[in-house]
C-alpha positions in Angstrom: 36.4 4.1 -42.7 33.1 2.2 -43.0 29.9 3.3 -41.0 27.7 0.3 -39.5 24.8 2.3 -39.3 22.8 2.9 -42.7 20.9 5.9 -41.9 19.6 6.7 -45.5 16.0 7.4 -45.6 13.5 4.3 -46.1 9.7 4.0 -46.8 7.6 2.8 -44.0 6.1 -0.6 -44.1 2.5 -0.3 -46.1 -0.3 0.3 -43.5 -1.5 -3.5 -43.6 -2.7 -3.3 -39.8 -6.5 -3.1 -39.8 -8.6 -0.1 -38.0 -11.9 -0.2 -37.0 -12.6 1.2 -40.6 -10.7 -2.1 -42.0 -12.4 -4.9 -39.9 -15.9 -4.7 -41.9 -18.1 -5.7 -38.9 -20.9 -6.8 -41.4 -18.8 -9.7 -42.9 -18.5 -11.2 -39.6 -21.9 -10.5 -38.3 -23.1 -12.2 -41.3 -21.0 -15.3 -40.6 -21.7 -15.2 -37.1 -25.5 -14.9 -37.6 -25.5 -17.7 -40.2 -23.6 -19.9 -37.8 -20.6 -20.3 -39.9 -18.5 -20.3 -36.8 -15.5 -21.9 -38.5 -15.1 -19.3 -41.0 -16.1 -16.3 -38.3 -12.8 -17.9 -36.7 -10.8 -17.6 -39.9 -12.0 -14.2 -40.6 -10.9 -13.2 -36.8 -7.5 -14.9 -36.8 -6.8 -13.3 -40.2 -7.1 -9.8 -39.0 -5.7 -10.8 -35.6 -2.4 -12.2 -37.2 -2.3 -9.2 -39.5 -2.6 -6.8 -36.5 0.1 -8.5 -34.4 2.3 -8.7 -36.9 2.1 -4.7 -37.8 1.5 -3.3 -34.5 4.0 -2.0 -32.4 2.1 -3.3 -29.5 1.9 -6.8 -31.3 -0.4 -9.1 -28.8 -0.7 -6.2 -26.1 -2.4 -4.1 -28.9 -5.9 -3.6 -27.4 -7.7 -4.3 -30.8 -5.5 -7.4 -31.2 -7.0 -8.6 -27.6 -10.5 -7.5 -28.5 -10.1 -9.8 -31.7 -8.8 -12.6 -29.6 -11.8 -12.3 -27.1 -14.2 -12.7 -30.1 -12.3 -15.5 -31.4 -12.5 -17.5 -28.0 -16.4 -16.8 -28.0 -16.7 -18.0 -31.2 -14.7 -21.3 -30.3 -16.8 -21.6 -27.5 -20.2 -21.7 -29.5 -18.4 -24.0 -32.3 -17.2 -26.4 -29.1 -20.5 -26.5 -27.5 -22.3 -27.1 -31.0 -19.8 -30.2 -31.4 -20.3 -31.8 -27.8 -16.8 -30.5 -26.5 -18.0 -28.9 -23.4 -14.7 -29.1 -21.8 -13.1 -27.0 -24.6 -16.3 -24.5 -24.8 -16.0 -23.8 -21.0 -12.3 -22.9 -21.4 -13.1 -20.8 -24.3 -15.8 -19.4 -22.5 -13.8 -18.4 -19.5 -11.1 -16.9 -21.7 -13.8 -15.0 -23.7 -15.3 -13.5 -20.4 -11.9 -12.1 -19.3 -11.1 -10.5 -22.7 -14.1 -9.1 -23.6 -15.5 -7.9 -20.1 -12.7 -5.1 -20.6 -14.7 -3.8 -23.7 -17.9 -3.7 -22.4 -20.4 -2.1 -23.4 -18.8 -1.9 -26.7 -15.7 -1.3 -28.7 -15.2 -0.2 -32.5 -18.9 -0.4 -33.3 -19.6 -4.1 -31.9 -22.1 -4.5 -28.9 -20.0 -6.7 -26.6 -22.7 -6.6 -23.7 -24.8 -9.4 -25.6 -22.0 -11.4 -26.4 -20.7 -11.5 -22.8 -24.4 -12.2 -21.7 -24.8 -15.1 -24.0 -21.6 -16.6 -22.9 -22.3 -16.5 -19.5 -25.6 -17.7 -19.9 -24.0 -20.8 -21.8 -21.5 -21.1 -19.0 
């Protein structure tokens, strides 16, 4: 009789999911401070995508939700600079909802100044 189950040992998937040690916030800070918002969004999206792909919690992972909140903040600033105020307001609202849960800071990132900037922009 052939078994339907294959219980032979297998190696786990490689640990690709970023952790706070792998986020390299200095790189993001350089992009943010340099107003390279498109590159900052790409940086966040790359790490968010990898994290939700590799995390058991997927999109519900707290680190993934934090990255998404930062991405919303970056998009809000980008839209503001490109005269898309309607899009900016939507992204500000989404960013505030996401980031308020991580105040005053999370994973070495000071969240309060970001929230304050978004509230002022709103």
